[in-house]
N, C-alpha and C positions, 0 to 999 in steps of 0.2 A: 691415760694409764701408762705406768712406767714399763720399761723393758723387763721382760721376764715375769711380770705380775700374773699373767694368765697361767703360766707354768708353775707358779708358786715359788719362784726363785728369790733368794735373799739378795738385796742390793749390796754393792761393794764400793770401794774407792776407785778413782781413775786408774786405768791399767798402767799408765806411765809411772804412777807411784808404786804400784806392785812390782814393776820391773826394777825400779831403783832399790827397793828392799831386797829383792831376789839377787840382784847383782852384788850388793853388799855382803849377802850371806855367802856367796861362792868365793868372794875375796877373803872372807874370814876362814873359809875351809881350805883354800888353795893359795899358797903364797906366790905361785907362778902367774896368777891372774893380774893383769894390768888393764887400765881403762883409758881409752883415748877419746877425747871430747872435741867437738867442733864448735866450741863456745856456746853450747846449748844445755849445759848441765842442769840449769833450773827448769828446763822444759822436758828433757829426757829423764830427769831425776837421777842422773849419775852423780849429782851433788852429794848423795849419801856416801859414796866412795871418796869423793874429794874431801869431805870433812873428816872421815875416819882413817883413810889411808892416803894422805897427800903425796907421799913418796911413790905411790903406784898409780897416780892420776896425772894425765898429761893433756893440757888444753892446747891444741894445735891451731886454734883460731878458726876463722871462716875460710878454710882452705882444705876442702874435702879430698882433693887428690893427694895432697901431702899427708893428710890424716890416714888414708889407706896405705900409702907407701911406708910411713913410719910404723904402722901396725904390722904390716907384712915383715918388715925388718926385725921387729921385736919377736914375732913368731919364729923367724929364722934363728933367733938367738936362744930359743927354748922357752920363751914366755908364752902365755895364753892371752892374747890381746882381745879385748872387746872394743871394737871400733864403732862409735856411737854418733848418730846424728839423725835428722829427719830422713825418712825413706826417700823422699823426692830429691833432697840435696845430694845424698850419696849416690843414688842410681843415675841421676841426670848430670851430675858434675864429675863423678869419679868412676864412671863405668869402665873406662879403659884400664884404670889401675886395679879395680876389682877383678876384671877379667884376667889381666896379665900377672899381677903380683900375688893375687890370692887364689883365684879359681884355677888358672892354667898351671900355677906352681903347686896346686893342691896343698896349700900351706895351712897350718893349724891356727887360723884366725876366725874370730866370731864377729859378725856384723849385726848391729841393731839398726833396723829401719823403723824409727819411731814415727808416730802420727800418720800411720798408714790409712788409706781410704779417704772418705770425704767428711768424716765426723770430727775433724779439727775445726770444721765449721767456719767461723768468722775470720780465721787467718787467711782464708781465700785459696784459690786454685793453684797459685804458685807454690804452695807448701803442701798440697795434697798428693800423697803417693797413691795414684790410681793405676799406674802401669808397672809398679815395682815387682810384682810376682811374675809378670810376663818377662821382664828384663832379667831377673834372677834365674828364671826358668830356662834362659838361653845359655846358662853356664853349666856344663855337664857335671862338674865335680861338686856343685853347691848343694848342701842339704838345706831345705827350706822348712821352717816351722812357724805356725801361726796359732798362738794361744787363744783360748776362747773365754777364759775366766781367771780369777786370781790363782786358783789351785794349779791350773795347767800352766800359767805363766811361771810360777815358781819352779815347777817340775821341769819345764822345758828350758829355762835358763840353766838349770843344773845339768840337764841332758846335753845341751849344746856345749857347755864348758867341758864336760867329760868326753865328748865325742872327738875322735882324732880326725881332723879335717875341717875344711871351711864350712861355716854355718851362717845362714841368714835367718834372723828372727824378726818377725814383723810385730810391732806393738801399736797401741792406739792411745789416744788422749782420753777417751771417754771411759766411764765405768762400765764394766761388764758384770752382770749378776753372777753369783756363785752357782755353777752347774754341778761341780764335783764336791765330794767329801774330802776333807784333808787326809783322812786315815786310810781309805781303801781304794784310791784311784791310781791307775797305772797309765803311764805315757811312755811308749816305746817308739823311738824313731823308726819310721817305715810302717807303722801300724795306725789304724783309726779306731775310734771308740764308738760303739753303738750305745747311745745314751737313752734311747726310747725304742721299745719294740713295736712292731706293726707289720702287717702283711699286705696292706692294700697298695702302698707305694713307699718310696724312700726319699727323704729329704737329706741331701748332703750339703753341709755348710762348713765354714771355717771362720774363726774370729767372732766378731759381733753377730754374724748371721746365724750362728748356732743357737743363740738365745732367741732370735727371730723365728728360727725353725721350730723350736720347742713351743713357743707361743702359737705358731701356726698349727702345729700338731694338735694342740688342745682344742683349737677352733674346729679343726676337721673332725676330731673325735665326737664333738657335739652333733655332727651331721652323720655319724656312723662310719666315717672313713678313718681307718687306723694307719697312721703314718709312722714308719720307722725313721728315726733321726740319727744321722751319723756325723760325728765330729771329725772332720778330716784335718787334724792339726798338723800332720806330717804331709806336706805338699810334695816334697821329694826327699827320700823315696816315698812313693804312694802305695797305699795298701790295696793292691789289685784283688787280693782274695776277698776282702770285705766288700769291695765294690761289685765284684762278680757275683758274690752270694746275694747281695741286695737285689741285683737285677733278676737273678733266677727266682728268688723267693717272693719278691713283691711285684715284679713285672712292670715297674714304672719308676722313673727317677726325676727329681727336681734338684738342681744345683743352685746354691745361693752364695754369693760372694760380694764383698764391698770392694769391687775392683772392676776394671773394664772387662766386658764380656770378651772382647777381642784379645786373644792370648791369655785368657784367665784360666782359673782352675777347672772350670766347667768343660773347657775344650779337652783337657787331659782326661777327665772322667769319661767324657763321651768317647774318646779314643779307646780307653780300656773297655768300656761297655761294648763298643762295636766289635772289639776283638774277642770278647768272652761270651756275652749273651745280649745281643741287641734288644733294646726295649724302648718304648716311647719316652722321650725326655723333654724337659723344659728348663729354662735358664733364667735366673734372677741376678741381675748385675747392672753395671753402668753401660749404656749405649755409647756410641762414639761422640762424647761430649766432655768439655771441661765445665765443671759446675761453678756457680757463683759463690760469693761469700755470704753466709747466712747461718742461722741457728742449725746445729747438727741434725736435730730431729726433724726440722722442717725440710732439710735437704733429703733425708732418708724418705720422707713422704713424697716429696716432689719427684724424686727419681725412682720411685717404686721399689724401695729396698726395705719394706716393712713386713711384719708378720701377715698382714692382710694381703699383701701382694704375693707372698709365698703361698698362702692358702688358695688364692685365686688361680695361680698356675697349677697348683696341685690338683685342683678340681678338674682342670683341663686335661692334665696328663692321665688322671684316673679315668676320665671319660674315654680318652683315646685308647687306653689299655682295654677297656671293656668293649671297644669297637663300635 
């Protein structure tokens, strides 16, 4: 069964293709936008900009530190640079430059971390961004966004471009089904979207795990357990009000992410919950492990990042809530 089929979601193209199209659109709308590439434009799909605006596209080669430095310089000159590469390459090779030249300077640069998580699959662990949200979370001025479907990707690329300050946007290689409607969906930095109502527990996810959460919620509903599903697309700033309300109204929370549990989004949700309204919680994510090269969906199953796994821990936390 494909992702999102239980929830009745329509399939889409790979998210990296959606990003490339969204980036081209903001380039058309704003002449200040420029794109910096780490010799990966055919993978990140920034090649759409390369073909249409060659004078606003700069391939810096396999030199991520220089990529960030040049991007910060262009931002200082009044441009809006999109610094693009794989999440693992940027965060592990150029973290010092991101910290000093972008975050500490609070400069108006946008960073794409493509191929986040383990679902790039057969490219292997060297290219998997599984610690990227933890590392970016260590930079106080950095806004962090994680789209969950094509509609949110397009909206958040536009929101990131329009936002005044540094932004990290995490993308993925795999397709993510349509969750949102093109016409009536809102994405505000610092907010979260409740995309399914329920009062028995809340599942909070981001990226691919939002689809998994919706599939899990359908499975739980068949057992009489109604799960609220929250798309936490804005990782920083985080929507404390929606998280606190979910804790008060549903009494139990599951957090799901395609990222290491250590330093991941769930730890911040737990902190907010502890400060506002403590409730039983469970967490779905990667344990302390580097995964192997394999089919993306086989990896999701092996490392327990599926709808079945979310439903399983949801049953646990629902039982804990009932005492």
